[in-house]
Each structure stands twice: as structure tokens, then as C-alpha cells.
C-alpha positions as CSV (number, residue, x, y, z in Angstrom):
1,M,48.0,62.0,-39.9
2,V,45.1,63.2,-42.2
3,S,41.8,61.6,-41.5
4,T,39.2,61.5,-44.3
5,R,35.8,59.8,-44.9
6,L,34.8,58.3,-48.3
7,I,31.0,58.2,-48.8
8,T,29.9,55.4,-51.0
9,K,26.8,55.7,-53.4
10,N,24.5,54.1,-50.8
11,G,25.7,56.6,-48.2
12,T,28.0,54.4,-46.2
13,E,31.0,56.2,-44.7
14,V,34.4,54.6,-44.9
15,P,37.2,56.1,-42.8
16,I,40.5,56.5,-44.5
17,D,43.6,57.8,-42.7
18,Y,46.8,58.9,-44.3
19,R,50.0,58.9,-42.3
20,L,52.5,61.4,-43.7
21,V,56.2,62.4,-43.2
22,K,57.7,65.7,-44.2
23,R,60.8,65.5,-46.4
24,G,62.2,69.0,-47.0
25,E,59.2,71.1,-48.1
26,R,57.1,68.1,-49.2
27,W,54.7,66.0,-47.3
28,L,54.7,62.3,-48.4
29,V,52.2,59.6,-47.7
30,Y,53.8,56.4,-46.2
31,D,50.8,54.5,-45.0
32,V,47.1,54.4,-45.7
33,S,44.7,52.8,-43.3
34,I,41.2,51.9,-44.5
35,E,38.6,51.1,-41.8
36,G,41.5,50.7,-39.3
37,V,43.4,48.3,-41.5
38,S,47.0,49.7,-42.3
39,L,48.5,49.0,-45.7
40,V,52.1,48.9,-44.1
41,S,51.0,46.6,-41.4
42,N,49.3,44.4,-43.8
43,Y,52.3,44.0,-46.0
44,R,54.5,43.6,-43.1
45,T,52.4,40.6,-41.9
46,Q,52.5,39.0,-45.3
47,F,56.3,39.5,-45.7
48,N,56.9,38.0,-42.2
49,K,54.9,35.0,-43.1
50,I,56.8,34.4,-46.3
51,I,60.1,34.8,-44.5
52,Q,59.1,32.4,-41.7
53,T,57.6,29.7,-44.0
54,A,60.2,30.0,-46.8
55,S,63.1,32.5,-46.7
56,Y,64.1,36.1,-47.1
57,A,65.3,35.2,-50.7
58,E,61.9,33.7,-51.5
59,L,60.3,37.0,-50.4
60,I,62.6,38.9,-52.8
61,R,62.0,36.5,-55.6
62,R,58.2,36.8,-55.3
63,M,58.5,40.7,-55.1
64,K,60.6,40.8,-58.2
65,S,58.3,38.4,-60.0
66,K,55.3,40.5,-59.1
67,Q,57.1,43.7,-60.2
68,A,57.8,42.2,-63.6
69,E,54.3,41.1,-64.0
70,V,52.9,44.5,-63.2
71,S,55.5,46.2,-65.5
72,L,54.3,43.9,-68.4
73,D,50.7,44.8,-67.7
74,D,51.5,48.4,-67.7
75,D,53.4,48.1,-71.0
76,S,50.5,46.3,-72.8
77,K,48.1,49.1,-71.7
78,K,50.4,51.7,-73.3
79,K,50.6,50.0,-76.7
80,P,48.0,50.8,-79.2
81,A,45.9,47.8,-80.3
82,P,46.9,46.4,-83.6
83,R,44.8,47.4,-86.6
84,T,42.7,44.8,-88.4
85,Q,41.3,45.3,-91.9
């Protein structure tokens, strides 16, 4: 784990911890914890709630839908704006 602190403009310190795993010669981040809130734990909780209230298939459907939405947003940012005269 690598512990860091982000200092905001008003001087507030925000603790950020990175959990890493070594794969070959590289270190990879697999979780980020901001002020003690783990990204992995947060997603796991959300996923479990969807599975319990709907189904695993619904979780996959929502994830694919979100992925497509993000992909479209990325594509629109890459295209130059149309010229007007």
C-alpha cells in the first residue's frame, strides 16, 4: 500500500491510499481508498445490491450500457467540432 495526502487549496488534507499488486516487473494499482472509502468495496456493495434486488444478468446489462455510454462520450470528445460559416 502507498499512502499519500492531497492538500486542497484551503489547506485541508485528504488521505488517499493506493493498494498495489506486483505483476512481473510492474506494480499495478487495484484499489484506491479516499478518506477510508475503498473504491473496490464501494463497487462491490453496489453490485451486490443490484444482484440481490434484480439479477446477475441485470448487473451485466447495466454495466454494458454504462460502458457504451462512456464510449460514446469519449468518441464525441475526439471528433473535431463541425465548421460553420
